[in-house]
N, C-alpha and C positions, 0 to 999 in steps of 0.2 A: 504493500499499500504506500502510495506517495503522499507525504505529509505536506500540508500547506505551510509556506514559510512564514514564520512569526519573527518580527524584530526584537526577539527575546533579550539578547545580550545587551543592546543599548538601553533598552528599557530597564533591565535588571540593574545595570550600573547606575542610571539616573535615579531609580527608585531607591536603591540602597544607600546612595550617598545623599539623598534628600533634595535632589534637584527638581523633584515634581511635588506638586501639593498632593495632599491625601485625595482631594476630589478628582484630579485628573487621574491619578493612579486608580482609584475605584472605578471610573469610567473604562479606562483601558482594560483592566483586569475583568471587569464585567463583560466587555465586548469580547475578549479572547475566550471567556468561559462559554459565551453564546456560540461562537464560532466553533468551539470544540464540541458542544452539543449537537450542531449541524453535521459535523464530521462523524461523530458517533465513533463507536468501537474502540480499538486500541488507541487510535489518535486521540480521541476525547479522554481517555485515561491518562495517557502520557502528558498531555497539555494540563490537565488539571493538577496532576502531580507536580509539574514544574511550577505552576502557578501557586500551589500550596507551599512548596518550599521557598519560593520568593517572598510570600507573605510572612512566613516564619522567620526568615533572614531580616526582613524589615522590622519586625518587632523587636529582635535582638539589637539591631543598629539604631533603632529609632531613638533620637535624642542623645546619641553618641557623636562625638566628633571623630572621624576616621583619621588615622595618622598621616601625615604628609608622605606621599610616594615619590621616589626619585626615579627617573628613566636613566638609560646608560649614559647620556651626556651629562646629566647632573651629578651622577656618581663619579664619573671620570673628573669633572671639575672639583668635586669635594675631595677626591683622594689625590689631586694634582698630577694627573697623567693625561696623555693625549687621548681624546675618545677612541681613536683608531686603535689603541693598544689595550683597551678594556678587555677584549676577548682573551688576550694573553693573561692579563691580571686575574680574571675569573677562574683560571685554572690553578692559581697558586694555592698553598696550603690553608690559609685562613679565610680566604675570600667567601662570604656567605652566598648561599643559594639565593635567587630572588624570592621575595615574600609572595609574589603573584606574577602572573603574566596576563597581558591583554593581547590576544592573538599569540604572536610570537615575541612580543615586546616584553622583556623582563622588567620588573619594577620592584624596588627595594624600599622598605620603610626607612625613613630618615634615621630612626634609632638604630636599626640594623647596621647601617653604614658607620654610625658613631661608634658602636661597639666593635666593629671591625677595626676601625682607626686606633681605638684604645688598645685592642689586642695586638696589632701590629707594632704600636709604640712600645708596648711591654716587651714584646719579642726582640725589637731592636736593641732596647735598653740591656736585655739579658745578654744578647750576643755581643755587645760592646763591652760588657764588664767582664 
């Protein structure tokens, strides 16, 4: 069965970070649930399951400010390397895995990079002593 495409990811991002009002979200989610009922069967079940998960995540993040996320360019600037060399740095011993990805774009929480810089500084201090 071929599923109808839903712009789920962009709505999820906007919904979770609070860029949509509750009214707009309610209208969108209601329209998706109506479309799911029209499709019926397995598609209906899967779409409703995704929408339920989305609403549950929104309850968790509601009223909370999400941590600042840094892309590759910002991380490279923060750790004072050329952005073209970040792929080499990512292979080093202490460099953290991305906190999340949007598509294939890795994103790190600012705190994760700060912890990496602290750990790197400690390692360099140990090495020099």
